Structures are given as C-alpha cells and as structure tokens.
C-alpha positions in Angstrom: 80.5 88.3 6.1 76.7 88.2 5.7 74.8 85.1 4.9 71.1 84.5 4.1 70.9 81.4 6.4 72.8 79.5 9.0 73.0 76.5 6.7 74.8 78.5 4.1 77.4 79.7 6.6 77.8 76.2 7.9 78.4 74.7 4.4 81.0 77.3 3.6 82.9 76.7 6.9 82.7 72.9 6.5 84.2 73.3 3.0 86.9 75.6 4.2 87.8 73.2 7.0 88.0 70.3 4.6 90.4 72.3 2.3 92.6 73.3 5.3 92.6 69.7 6.7 90.7 69.9 10.0 87.4 68.6 11.2 84.6 70.8 12.8 82.4 70.1 15.8 79.6 72.2 17.2 80.5 74.4 20.1 78.0 76.5 22.0 74.6 78.0 21.1 72.8 80.9 22.7 69.1 81.4 22.6 66.8 84.3 23.4 63.0 84.7 23.5 63.2 85.4 19.8 65.0 82.1 19.1 68.5 81.3 18.1 70.9 84.3 18.5 74.4 82.8 18.3 76.0 79.5 17.2 79.7 78.6 17.5 81.6 75.9 15.5 85.1 74.9 16.7 88.0 72.7 15.5 87.5 69.0 16.6 90.9 69.4 18.4 89.9 72.5 20.3 90.3 72.5 24.1 92.1 70.0 26.3 91.3 66.5 27.3 90.2 65.6 30.8 91.4 62.0 30.4 93.8 60.8 33.0 96.5 58.3 32.4 96.7 56.0 35.4 100.0 56.0 37.2 101.2 52.5 38.2 103.8 52.5 40.9 104.6 48.8 40.8 103.9 47.3 37.3 104.6 43.7 38.5 101.5 43.8 40.7 99.1 44.8 37.9 97.9 41.8 35.9 97.2 43.7 32.7 99.2 46.3 30.8 98.4 50.0 31.6 96.2 51.6 29.0 97.5 54.6 27.1 94.7 57.1 26.4 95.1 59.0 23.1 94.7 62.7 23.7 93.0 64.2 20.6 92.5 67.6 22.1 95.4 69.9 21.3 94.1 73.4 21.9 93.4 74.3 18.3 92.1 77.9 18.0 90.1 77.6 14.7 86.4 78.6 15.2 83.4 80.2 13.5 80.8 82.2 15.4 77.5 82.9 13.7 75.4 85.8 15.1 71.9 86.4 14.1 71.0 90.1 13.5 67.3 90.6 12.6 66.5 88.1 9.9 70.1 87.6 8.8 
C-alpha cells in the first residue's frame, strides 16, 4: 500500500490492531543521510522475555515467597514495516 505520510500509515495500523485485539509497540528505525528510511511496528507480545524466574532449592530457608514473573512476550509475528521511497 502507498500512503502520503508515516502518520497516516501508523493511524491505519493502530486502528487495525485495535479491531483485531492486539497492542502495537515501536520496533526498529533506520536512518540515512537523507533522513528516516524505514520504520517498524510490532505486536506488543513480539519476541521472548529475558526475565528469569529464580530457582529456590530449599524454600524453608528463604524468608519470603518466591516471585513469579509474568511473561508477556509470546513470540507474536504481527508487524508493519514502513519504507520511505522518495517523498512517499
């Protein structure tokens, strides 16, 4: 698809994501000497979490309960890549 501005493409993708039931976060951006060349938006659940759940060998020694870290990254593949060609 072709858009007149990055803002227009973003608005359409955010609306699409809302209809389908997922949230969007900014991914990567690429710049050149001419300015912005490429911008990527991904699902908020894209990728994997680097959080580690601590392993407690003897729970009676630990004075507090072990924390369970919620893993919100599930590897979702939804994404939008915007490439700038000339002035579009």
